C-alpha positions in Angstrom: 0.6 15.3 -12.7 -0.8 13.9 -9.5 -1.0 10.1 -9.2 -3.9 8.5 -7.5 -2.5 5.8 -5.2 -5.9 4.2 -4.7 -6.1 3.1 -8.4 -5.8 -0.6 -8.9 -4.0 -1.9 -12.0 -6.0 -3.7 -14.6 -3.3 -6.5 -14.7 -2.7 -8.5 -11.6 1.0 -8.8 -10.8 3.2 -10.0 -8.1 5.7 -7.5 -6.9 8.3 -6.6 -4.3 8.8 -2.8 -4.7 8.8 0.2 -2.4 5.6 2.2 -2.0 6.7 5.1 -4.3 7.5 2.7 -7.1 4.3 0.8 -6.5 2.2 4.0 -6.9 4.0 4.8 -10.2 3.6 1.2 -11.5 -0.1 1.1 -10.7 -0.6 4.5 -12.3 1.0 3.4 -15.6 -1.0 0.1 -15.6 -4.3 1.8 -15.2 -3.5 4.1 -18.2 -3.2 1.1 -20.5 -6.4 1.1 -22.6 -9.0 -1.6 -21.7 -8.7 -3.1 -25.2 -5.2 -4.4 -24.3 -5.9 -5.7 -20.8 -7.5 -9.0 -21.8 -4.4 -10.1 -23.7 -1.9 -8.6 -21.3 0.3 -11.3 -19.6 0.7 -11.4 -15.8 4.2 -10.5 -14.7 6.2 -9.8 -11.6 7.7 -6.4 -10.8 10.9 -6.2 -8.7 13.0 -3.4 -7.4 16.5 -3.7 -8.7 19.2 -1.7 -10.3 18.5 -0.7 -13.9 20.7 1.6 -15.9 17.6 2.8 -17.8 15.4 3.2 -14.8 13.5 0.0 -15.7 14.0 -3.0 -18.0 12.4 -6.3 -18.8 14.2 -9.6 -18.5 12.7 -13.0 -19.0 9.1 -11.7 -18.5 9.9 -9.7 -15.3 10.0 -6.0 -14.9 12.9 -4.5 -12.9 12.4 -1.0 -11.6 15.2 1.2 -10.2 14.6 3.8 -7.5 16.0 6.3 -9.9 12.5 6.4 -11.6 11.3 8.4 -8.6 14.0 11.1 -9.3 13.0 11.4 -13.0 10.5 13.9 -14.2 7.1 12.2 -13.8 6.4 12.1 -17.6 9.8 10.4 -18.3 9.3 7.8 -15.5 5.8 7.1 -16.8 7.0 6.8 -20.4 9.9 4.5 -19.3 7.5 2.1 -17.5 4.9 2.2 -20.3 7.7 1.3 -22.8 8.7 -1.7 -20.6 5.1 -2.8 -20.2 4.8 -2.6 -24.0 7.7 -5.0 -24.3 5.8 -7.4 -22.1 2.6 -7.1 -24.1 4.5 -7.6 -27.3 6.2 -10.7 -25.8 9.7 -9.4 -26.5 12.4 -11.6 -25.2 14.6 -8.9 -23.8 17.4 -9.3 -26.4 17.2 -5.6 -27.2 16.9 -5.4 -31.0 16.3 -2.0 -32.5 13.1 -3.2 -34.0 11.8 -4.3 -30.6 12.6 -0.9 -29.2 10.8 0.9 -31.9 7.7 -1.4 -31.5 7.7 -0.8 -27.8 8.0 2.9 -28.3 5.1 2.9 -30.8 2.8 0.9 -28.5 3.6 3.0 -25.4 2.9 6.1 -27.5 -0.4 4.6 -28.6 -1.2 4.2 -24.9 -0.4 7.9 -24.4 3.2 7.6 -23.1 6.5 8.3 -24.7 10.1 7.8 -23.6 11.7 11.1 -23.3 15.1 10.1 -21.8 18.2 10.5 -23.8 19.4 7.2 -22.2 16.5 5.3 -23.7 17.2 6.7 -27.2 20.1 4.4 -27.8 19.9 0.6 -27.8 
């Protein structure tokens, strides 16, 4: 899958990430259906270590450079899952129910987590 780096996300966000991660984040944001964008919260994205490739903490998304080494569909699914946590206003406590809800919403958006790491909470 080729990612169009010219696409702008539908959600405005502040960020401090490398160009490769920026392209990936923007791609995932523009794939979120329009019906969700009006209620989507603004959020910052930062480049930082994450054992899962990405995670949400206190309304912020942290992306690890390891996302760029993952198969493209896994990286996209991982980010969509984290953006789903934001949309659902999950606090980042990591309950199994929150994980299932984020998976279901990301799947509705056309993305699925496919990493074994993400299967366990």
